[in-house]
C-alpha positions in Angstrom: 16.2 -49.5 -14.0 17.5 -47.4 -11.0 18.5 -44.6 -13.6 15.0 -44.8 -15.3 13.2 -44.5 -11.9 15.5 -41.3 -11.3 14.9 -39.8 -14.5 11.1 -40.3 -14.0 11.3 -38.5 -10.8 13.2 -35.7 -11.9 10.8 -35.3 -15.0 7.6 -35.5 -12.6 9.4 -32.7 -10.3 10.4 -30.5 -13.3 6.8 -31.0 -14.9 5.3 -29.8 -11.6 7.5 -27.1 -11.2 6.9 -25.7 -14.9 3.0 -26.3 -14.6 1.0 -23.0 -13.9 -0.4 -22.7 -10.5 -4.1 -23.4 -10.1 -5.9 -20.1 -8.9 -8.1 -20.3 -5.8 -11.2 -18.4 -5.2 -10.2 -15.1 -3.6 -12.5 -13.2 -1.1 -13.0 -9.5 -1.3 -14.5 -7.4 1.7 -16.8 -4.5 0.4 -15.0 -1.2 1.0 -18.0 0.9 2.2 -16.7 4.4 1.5 -16.7 3.6 -2.2 -19.7 1.4 -2.4 -23.1 3.0 -2.9 -26.4 1.4 -4.4 -28.5 4.0 -6.1 -32.0 4.0 -7.2 -34.1 6.0 -9.5 -37.6 6.3 -10.5 -40.2 8.6 -12.4 -41.6 11.2 -10.1 -45.2 12.1 -11.8 -43.3 12.0 -15.1 -41.8 15.6 -14.1 -38.4 14.2 -13.4 -36.3 11.3 -12.5 -35.5 11.3 -8.9 -32.1 10.0 -7.7 -31.3 8.6 -4.3 -28.7 6.1 -2.7 -28.1 4.1 0.5 -24.9 5.3 2.5 -24.2 2.1 4.4 -23.5 -1.3 2.3 -21.7 -4.4 3.5 -20.8 -7.6 2.1 -18.4 -9.8 0.3 -17.2 -10.8 -3.2 -15.7 -14.1 -4.0 -14.0 -14.3 -7.3 -12.0 -17.4 -8.8 -10.5 -15.9 -12.0 -9.2 -19.3 -13.4 -12.5 -21.1 -12.9 -14.4 -18.1 -14.0 -16.9 -18.4 -11.0 -17.8 -16.1 -8.3 -20.2 -15.2 -5.8 -21.8 -11.8 -4.2 -23.4 -11.2 -1.2 -24.5 -7.7 -0.2 -26.3 -6.2 2.8 -27.8 -2.7 2.5 -28.7 -0.8 5.5 -32.0 0.6 4.3 -32.1 3.1 7.3 -29.2 4.9 5.4 -31.4 6.0 2.5 -30.3 9.3 1.3 -32.7 11.4 -0.8 -30.7 14.7 -0.1 -33.9 15.7 1.9 -34.5 14.5 5.7 -38.2 14.8 5.2 -38.1 12.3 2.3 -35.6 10.1 3.9 -38.3 9.6 6.7 -41.1 9.2 4.0 -39.4 6.5 2.3 -38.5 4.7 5.4 -42.0 4.6 6.3 -44.2 1.5 6.1 -45.6 2.3 2.6 -42.1 2.0 1.0 -39.1 0.5 2.7 -40.6 0.0 6.3 -37.3 0.2 7.8 -38.6 -0.2 11.4 -39.6 -3.9 10.4 -37.0 -4.4 7.6 -33.7 -2.5 8.3 -31.7 -4.1 5.5 -32.1 -5.4 1.9 -29.7 -8.0 0.4 -28.6 -9.4 -2.6 -27.3 -12.9 -2.7 -25.8 -14.2 -6.3 -26.8 -17.7 -7.6 -24.5 -17.4 -10.6 -21.9 -15.1 -12.0 -21.8 -15.0 -15.8 -18.3 -14.4 -17.4 -17.3 -13.3 -21.0 -13.6 -14.0 -21.2 -12.0 -12.8 -18.1 -14.7 -10.6 -16.7 -17.8 -10.8 -15.1 -20.7 -9.4 -17.4 -24.0 -10.6 -15.3 -24.7 -11.6 -11.9 -27.8 -13.6 -11.3 -29.3 -13.7 -7.9 -32.0 -13.1 -5.3 -32.9 -9.6 -4.1 -34.7 -9.5 -0.7 -36.5 -6.0 0.1 -39.0 -5.8 2.5 -39.3 -9.3 3.3 -39.7 -10.5 -0.2 -37.4 -12.2 -2.2 -37.3 -11.9 -6.2 -34.7 -13.1 -8.7 -32.8 -10.4 -10.5 -30.0 -10.1 -12.8 -27.5 -7.3 -12.4 -25.9 -6.3 -15.7 -22.2 -5.4 -15.2 -21.1 -2.3 -17.0 -17.7 -1.9 -15.9 -15.1 -4.3 -13.9 -11.6 -3.9 -12.9 -9.4 -6.2 -10.7 -5.8 -5.1 -9.9 -3.6 -3.9 -6.9 -5.1 -0.9 -5.2 -2.4 2.0 -5.8 -2.8 3.5 -2.3 -3.7 0.5 -0.2 -1.1 -2.0 -1.9 -3.8 -4.8 -1.7 -5.5 -6.6 -4.3 -8.8 -4.9 -5.0 -11.8 -5.0 -7.5 -14.4 -2.5 -8.6 -17.5 -2.8 -10.6 -20.6 -1.0 -11.8 -23.9 -2.9 -12.3 -27.5 -2.2 -12.9 -30.9 -3.8 -12.8 -34.3 -2.8 -12.9 -37.4 -3.9 -10.4 -40.9 -3.5 -9.8 -41.3 -1.8 -6.5 -44.9 -3.1 -6.3 -43.5 -6.6 -6.3 -41.8 -5.9 -3.1 -44.9 -4.4 -1.3 -43.9 -1.0 -1.8 -46.0 0.2 -4.7 -47.8 3.1 -3.1 -48.6 5.8 -5.9 -48.0 3.9 -8.5 -48.3 4.2 -11.5 -48.0 8.0 -10.9 -44.7 7.9 -9.1 -42.9 5.2 -11.2 -43.5 1.5 -10.2 -40.2 0.7 -12.2 -37.0 1.4 -10.1 -33.4 1.5 -11.7 -31.0 0.2 -9.3 -27.3 1.0 -9.9 -24.4 -0.1 -7.8 -20.9 1.1 -7.8 -18.8 -1.3 -5.5 -15.1 -1.5 -4.5 -13.9 -4.4 -2.4 -10.5 -5.2 -0.9 -9.0 -8.5 -0.7 -9.2 -10.3 2.7 
């Protein structure tokens, strides 16, 4: 009987040692020098104007084994960069971003959708100018691997969505200046 108990204990230890380790959620901090939300819209039908925000912070949580995740991003709307200081001030005004009253915009995920090992969509809520609306970001590229220079795990992605600015109380001049605004975000984040 003692030999059977010893054999059972040895088998249990061997089974535990050979079982794959369960992955845990990993937290990544947004790397602000490589994370830029951009937005584009039609300008009277003449052209598509492209602008970006220069300051973004946040975190990404990823559990590769469970195929789950979370994204929490904050954009400093005062960092809007149209390429022209006068337009920066114009977009920060009350008719558009109203950055004096609402200095940030935020995206908080409610669900990350995976296909295989990679996220393909991020559902969540966008808060802009005090208004919160559900949006879905379509992930167009994703990479998780050790960063070759920092020697830490990192991830990067590109994602896109389209919103109507009038739904966020920023619809002045619509429809002449396009109501639909495409948002593209390039994000890189480093593991904590």
